[in-house]
N, C-alpha and C positions, 0 to 999 in steps of 0.2 A: 301394537305387534308393529315391525320394522318397515313395513312397506305393503300397498295392497295389492291381491293377487291379481298376475296379469294370467290365468290360465281360469277363463271365467264362469266355468263348472266350479271351480271350487267354491266361489260364492253363493251360487244356484243352490247348490247342496247340504252347506255347512247348517244351515239351522235345520233343517229336517233330522240330519246326525245329532248334531245335539241334544234335538228333541229324544230321540230315541234313547241314548244313554242317560240322558237325567231321568227318563220314567223306567227303565229298568233296575238303575241303581237306584233310584229311590224304593220301588216295589220291593226289591232284593233288601235295603236296609229295615224297609218294616217287616219283615218275615225272619228278620234277627240274623241274616248271613252275616260273615266275617269276612274280612281279608279284601275288601271294595274295593275298586279303582273309582279316583277320581276324575268327575264327567268333564270332558273337553268344552271351553266355549265355541261360541262359534268363529269370531275371530282367529283361536288355536288351531280349530278344524282347518278354517280357510287355508294358513300359512305352510299345514304341514303338506295338506295335498298341493299347494303351487309349488312349492320346493321337492316334493317327491315328485309332480308330473315332470316337469323340467329335466330332472336329473335321468330319469325313464330313458329320455331321449339323447344323453349324452354320453355315446360310445367311449370307451376308455381299453385303450392300446386294441382296439378293433373288437372290444365287446362290450356290448350293452348292459349297464349294471342289473344286479337283483337286491332289492332294497325291499328292506322290513323294519317300518317303523312306530313305536310304542310310546304313548304319551303317558309319563310316569314319573314319579319322583325315585331317586337312588334307593331311600330306605324303604321302597316299596318292591326293589327286584332281588330281594334274597342275597347272594353274593356275585356281586354285577362284577364286570370287567369295568375300572372306573378310569377316566383320564385326568392326570393333573391337571391340566388345565382345560374347561370348557370349551365348544366350538361350536360357531354361529351355524345357525340350521339355514343352509342355500345349496344350492344345486350341486355346485362344485364340490362341496366337501361332501354330500352324500355322494356322488358319486366315485370321489378318492376311496371312502370307508366300503363301500358295498360290497367288495372283495373279502372283504373280511368278514360279512355275515350272511352271506348268502347261502351256506346251509340251513337247510329246515330247521326252525326253532328258535334262529337267535335273532334279536331285533335290538336296532339303537335305538338306545332311552333318550327321549327328549320331554326337557322340562322349562318352567317359565322361570324367567329370573327378570322381574320388574315389567315391563311390557315385552320384554325380548324372550324368545323360544332358543333353547341352546340344545347343543348334543352332548352330554355328558359322559357316554360310554355302552356300553353294551348288556343285555342280560339275557336269560333264557328264561325266568320266571318272571309270571304277569299277573296282577292281581283279579280277581273275576269282574267281567265285564270292562276289562283293559281294553280302551282305543288302539287299536293295531291298523296301520294302513301297509297293505304288502302291494308291491310292484311286480305284477305276473311277467310281463313283458312290456317293451317299450308302447309310453301311451294307455297301458292296458292295470287301473289300478283294484283294489280292492279293500273296503273298509269292513272290518272285522271285531267281534271282541270275543274273547275269553271267557269259554262257558264255567256258570258256576263248579266248582269242585277242578275244573281246567283240564280232565281227560279227552282225550280227540281233537278231532276238526274244529277249529275257530267257528263261532257262527260268523258268518256272512249277513252284511247291513245294507252294503250298498257295493254295483260293480261301474266303475266309469270308465269309458270307451273313448277316446277323444272326446266329442261333445253329446256322446251318447250317457247317459244317465240311469241305469237300472238299479231300484229300490225293492228290497228283496221282501216280500209278502209276509210276513210271516203271521198273521192272521187268516190267512187263508180267502181272504178276500176274492182273487180271482178264481177260486174254485166252486161250483156250484153247490147250494144250501143242499146238501145229502150228509148224515151223520156218519154213515158207514164210512164214507168215501175219505170224509174230513178225517176222521178215524185213524186212515191207513196211510194218508199222504201229509199231515199235518205236523207229525213227528219231525218229518226232516225240515222244517224251517224254525219249530219252536227253539226256544233257549234258557229258559227258567228254573225249572225244577231239576234236581239230580237227575231223575228217570229221564228226560229231556236231553240236560246237557251229555249223557250217556247212550245217548240213541246209537244203540249196535250197529243199525243198519247204515245210519249215517256213514260210522266207521268205515263199515264194511264198503260200501260206495266210495270212497274216498280210497281206501286202499287198490280197488279195483280200478278204479281210473289212473292210478298210479303206475300201476304193473304195464300198461299203455297196451296191451295184447289185444284188449278186448275181450269180452265175457258177457255169461248171464248167470245171473244167480235165482232161482224160485226159492219162494219162500212159501211153505203148504201146513196146513194146520198138524199138531201134535196128534200123532193117534190115526188119521184119518189116511188112507192108502188109495183114495179113489186117484191120486195125481200120477199113479201106476198107467193109467189107463192113458196118458197122455205121453207116454215113453215110446218109444224100441225097443223091446227085448230081445235079446238080453241085455242088461245093462251092463257096458265094460266094466266101468270103475264103482259098481255097488259098494256100498262102508257097511261091513258089518260084524264086529257093532256098532251101529253109530259114532262118528268120532264126535265127544262131547264137552270136549276141556272149554269153549266159549260158554257152552251154557252153564256149566258147572261154576265157573267163573262170576256168572251173571247171576246166580241163586246165592253167590255167598253173603254171609249176614254181615252188616257195616261191622261189628263187633269181634268175626274172626278176621278183620282184614288187615292187614298191614299197608297202608295206602300207596307208598311205592312201590313194592314188589309186585301187588296188585295190578296195578297201572301196569307196569311193564307186561306182567303174564297177560294181561289183557289185549296190550298193543301185539303183542306175537300172535296171539291165538285170532285176533281178526287177521294180521299180514297170513297165516295158515290157510285161513278158510278163503281169503281172497284170491290168494295164491293158487287155488283149486279151479278158480274161474277162468284161466289163464291157457288150461288145458279145451281141446276143441269139444262144442258139447255145453250142457247148462249143467251147473251144480246147484244140488237138491239140499237143502236145509230144514228144517222145522222152527214154527214161529218161537220155539226155545231154541235155535240156534244150534242143534244138532246136525251132525252131516250126514246125508244117506247117499248121496250118491255124486258123483262128479264126471264128466264127460258123458253126460247122458243127450242122447237125441230127442229132440222132441217132434211129436206128431199129433196130425189131428186124431180126437176122439172120435171113437169108431160112432157112427148115426150122427155126427155132429157137423154142421154148414160152415165152409169156411168164413171167415171173420173178414167184412166189407168194409165196413166202416170203423172210426174210433175218435174221441174227443181229442182233442189235444192243448195243452196249456202248458205255461211255464209260471213260476210262482214270482213273479214280477206285478208290481202296483201298476193297475192299471189293464192287465193283460186281459182279453179277452177270448174265449175260449171256442175253437174251430173244431167242424169237423173233417175230415178227413180219410182218405184209404190208409192202412197201412202201409203199403208201399210208396207212398208218400214220403213217409218220415225217414226210410232208414231200409237196412237190405234184409238179409234173411233172420239175422237174429233178433231184430223188433218184427218182423212179421210172425216168429214162430213162437215169442213170447206174446204177444198180443192173442194168436189163437190159443197159446196155454192159459192164459187167463179168462178167454171169452170161456173154453171149455171147463176151466177150473176157478168156481167163480169166487172160491174162499180163497184165494192164491196171491201171492204179488212177486211180481218178476221184475227186477232191476238188470239192465241191460248197459254197457259200456261199450263205446265204440272207439277203436283206435285212435280217430281225431279227438277225442276227449270229451264228445259229447257223452252224457247221461240222461237215462231216461227210465220212468218208472212205473208200469203198469198195472193198473186195479182194476176191478170189475167195480162199477158205477151203478147201483141196484135202481137208484132215480131216475137214472138217463137212459137204463138199459143197453149198456154200450158199456166196449170198453174204453177207459180211461187212460191214457199216456200224459203224465205230467214231465218234462225233459227240465232236468234240476244242475244242470252243468254251471248255473252260475251260484248254486251254494256249495260247490266243492272246488272254486277255483283257490 
């Protein structure tokens, strides 16, 4: 490579990232998956991180750049925009090009020629498990990969902020060994199978966070009406019959699907449901994604006691669970969501704050306590 990285974190994290991509791509290859990315080497990862980090700190015409870089050759990029002459990968050039690719879904394409990396153009198409480095804000970088089949939010791998490194705990080692809880929460970090790649709750969470109004989404078992005991009546925006567009799309067989049309339909349905959460109160959906109500006010179930403590975790390697009172973690939305899950123990609650925090509440039968899993790092 052209030079050693001067951003020391790039060197620290590169081998971990290299191992992540090599493992996932090898496993996908053994399963017979097609259109797989080429895994980046540690040296490649270091150089891309280093150049992007320093570019993120260079304002251009008074604005800091928004950059997304993907490591792939042009032949894996569908119908890309290609430069007549490739450009060296450097902070100065990334800063100049950033305005052209700051819209979501557009990435600068980077590939190697001998020992040098160069920028060959821009693309919207990334192969499965393709390496992407996105600069979210000055000094805040997220390494992610495209999920199998490519629909929805890319899977985050590592978040870097200055000298801080957060490695995503995709195996759930930071969670207690509790099968029911793991089943509820691990889907937010897994990234292999089609079912996981299209985890609807992840897509809903990303869309809720994007609208920036804050909101609550309650996920209740299909056919179980006990959730109504934890809601103030009458429900102003009760939905009857239930709005089932998203649920219907998710039940379609692959033989019935035109992939591109189906993907666009799912995106629209996800944004429609997530948009309801911007209304004051909670949106209620079933675990089959049918909308039952929105703008619902949560109340403590008759005869229940107030929730006074919960377990708090974050999906970061090395994170340790702590027990905190709900009021310490957030405001009214968080407290009411924790109470709802305490009273409705087969439900999930997803809460977005206006400041970008995002938390999932689930009941942990092993801990006999509400478990609060803060997943901001998965949604950047």
